[in-house]
N, C-alpha and C positions, 0 to 999 in steps of 0.2 A: 381274732377274738370273737367269741359268740357267747351270749348270755341266755340261759334257760331258766324258766320259772315253772313251778308246778301248777297243775289244774287247781282251781279253787272250788271248794265245796260250797254249795249254796248256804246262805246264813239262816235259812228257815228253821233248822234244828236248833240253832243257838237261840234264836228269838223265842221259840217254843219253850225251851228249857228255862230261860229267864222268866217267861210269863208264868209258868207253873210254879217256880220258886217264889215269885212275887205274890201269887194268889195264895199259896200255902202260908207264906209269912204273914200276909194280911189276915187270913182266916185265923191263924194262931193268935195273932195279937188281939183280935176282937174276942175270941173265945177265952183268952187268958184274963180279960177284964172281968169276966163272970166268975171264973174259978181257975184253979191251977190245972195245968195240962200234964198228962202223963209223959214220961221220958220218951216213949216211942214216938210221940208227935214231934218233939223237938229233933229227935234223931232223923225222922223222915224229912223234915225241913232241911236239916244239915246235908242229907244225901242229895236232895234236889239242888240246893245252892252249890254244893261241890261239883255236881255234874255240869251245871250251867257254867261255872268258872272254868272247868276243864275244857269244855267245848270252845269257849271263847279263847282260851290260851292256845289251843290247837289251831284255831282259825288265824289267830294273830301270827303264830309261827309260820304257817303256810304262806301268809301274805308277805313275810319277810325272808322267805327262802329263795335262794338262787344258786345256780351252778354256772360258773364262767370258765370256759375253756380258753386258755391263753397260749401263747407261743411257748412259754417256759413251763407251764403246768396247769393245774386245775384249782380254782378257788370255789369254796363252798361257804355260804352264809345262811343262817336260819334265824336271825334276830337275837340269839343268845351267844352264838360263837361264830368266829370266822376262822377258816382253815385254808391254808394254801399249801399244796403239795406240788413240788416240781416233779416232772416225769420220772426222773431218776430216783426220787425218794419213795415212789409208790412201789411197794414190795409184793402186794397181793390184791386180787380182786376176787370176791366170793359172790356167787349169785345163788338165789334160792327162790322157789315159788312162794308167793304171798297170797293172801286172800284175794287181793286185787293187784294184778301185775306181777312183776318180779322184783324181789328185794336185792339190791346191789350194795355191797360193802367194799369201800376202797380203803385199803390199809397201807399207811406209810410208816416211815421210821419213827416219827415223833407223834403223829396224829392220824386220825381216820375220819371218815364220814360215811353216811349211808343215804341212799335214796331209793325210790321205787319207780319202776317204769309205769306207763299208763295202765290203769285199771278202770274198768267200767262196772258200775253198780247197776244191777238189773233187778227189776221187779215185774213179775208177770210178763216176761219176755221183752220189756221195754227198758232202754237205758235211762236210769233216773239220776245218774251222777257220774262224774269222772274224777279220778284221783291219781296222784303221782305226776310224773313228768311225761307229757304227751310225746316228747322226743327222747324218752328215756333209753330206748334201744340204740338210737344214734349216739347219745352221750356215752353209753357203755362201749360201743364199737370204737368211737374216737379215742377214748381213754386207753383201751386195749392196744390200738394201733400206735398211739403216741408213746406208750411205755415200752412196747416190744414184749409184753408179757405173752406167755403161751399157756394154752389149756394144759394143766398138769393132772387134774383129777376130776372125774365125773362119776358121781354116785347117784343114779336115778336122775332126778331133776336138779341136783346140787352140783355146781361147777366151781372149780377153783382155778384161777389164772395166777401164775407166778413166774419168777425168773428161775433158771436152771438151778 
């Protein structure tokens, strides 16, 4: 049994988003004491607050995500749902290129889950962040081996593994 967790994105973006939302909210509060504000000002604040909330939710989910390869199957958890697929229950695996890494979908009879292999975010030639599972290629290979699936279709960079 081996447990894998994804790379965690630095929280700097989340902190920045909340700071901008708080500054906009405070500014609007003090300006509204003088006179009423136009709709677009409240809409702008709503966008900032929603963005900060979305980033926080994504970070929370990343911190609660894991893939566990066990003797009888694979377990996936992300904070909102838990899925366990036995090796025999996995019917198909689909891979596709993603912005960072490779997107992998594991499809079973009753449920499914998806994960990404390691992706590196670069800016001006330097790695600024990593996302996905650093051992994602190993996870994919072990699932393919344990299920006995075979490559059935390859269209460009899209690959499907399934049973005969």
